[in-house]
C-alpha positions in Angstrom: 133.6 151.1 89.9 135.8 148.5 88.3 134.2 145.9 86.1 134.8 142.3 87.1 136.6 140.0 84.8 135.0 136.8 83.6 137.3 134.9 85.9 136.2 136.9 88.9 132.6 136.5 88.1 133.0 132.7 87.7 134.9 132.5 91.0 132.2 134.5 92.8 129.4 132.5 91.2 131.1 129.3 92.2 131.4 130.5 95.7 127.7 131.5 95.8 126.7 128.1 94.4 128.7 126.3 97.1 127.2 128.5 99.8 123.7 127.8 98.4 124.3 124.0 98.3 125.7 124.1 101.8 122.7 126.1 103.1 120.3 123.7 101.4 122.0 120.7 103.0 121.7 122.4 106.4 118.0 123.1 105.7 117.4 119.5 104.7 119.1 118.2 107.9 117.1 120.6 110.0 113.9 119.5 108.3 114.8 115.9 108.8 115.3 116.6 112.5 112.0 118.4 112.8 110.2 115.6 110.9 111.7 113.1 113.4 110.5 115.1 116.3 107.0 115.4 114.9 106.9 111.6 114.3 108.0 111.1 117.9 105.3 113.4 119.2 102.6 111.7 117.1 103.8 108.3 118.3 103.6 109.6 121.9 100.1 111.0 121.3 98.9 107.7 119.8 100.3 105.8 122.8 98.7 108.2 125.2 95.3 108.1 123.5 95.5 104.3 123.5 96.1 104.3 127.2 93.2 106.6 127.8 90.9 104.5 125.7 92.1 101.4 127.6 91.4 103.1 130.9 87.9 104.1 129.7 87.2 100.5 128.6 88.4 99.1 132.0 86.3 101.7 133.8 83.2 100.8 131.7 83.8 97.1 132.2 84.2 97.6 136.0 81.1 99.7 136.1 79.1 97.1 134.2 80.4 94.4 136.5 79.6 96.3 139.7 76.2 97.2 138.3 75.5 93.5 137.6 76.6 92.5 141.1 74.4 95.2 142.6 71.4 94.0 140.5 71.9 90.4 141.7 72.2 91.5 145.3 69.1 93.7 145.1 67.2 90.8 143.4 68.3 88.4 146.1 67.5 90.7 149.0 64.3 92.3 147.8 63.3 90.5 144.7 61.6 87.6 146.4 
């Protein structure tokens, strides 16, 4: 096995460093993309939960209104 010269080791190290830097940049870009997808999903979930809460409030309000109307009708018909 031949020993590498200092120049060959420097060239190889430089090549390795460039590869590592390129790989790290790719990982950062991938992480950024994943973070963006996670934020989009969290935003979608928040909107969905807000819509569900709004629907529950409307249902509760409608139920209260209908119950109030029914109570007035019952009082008018049988309350006297």
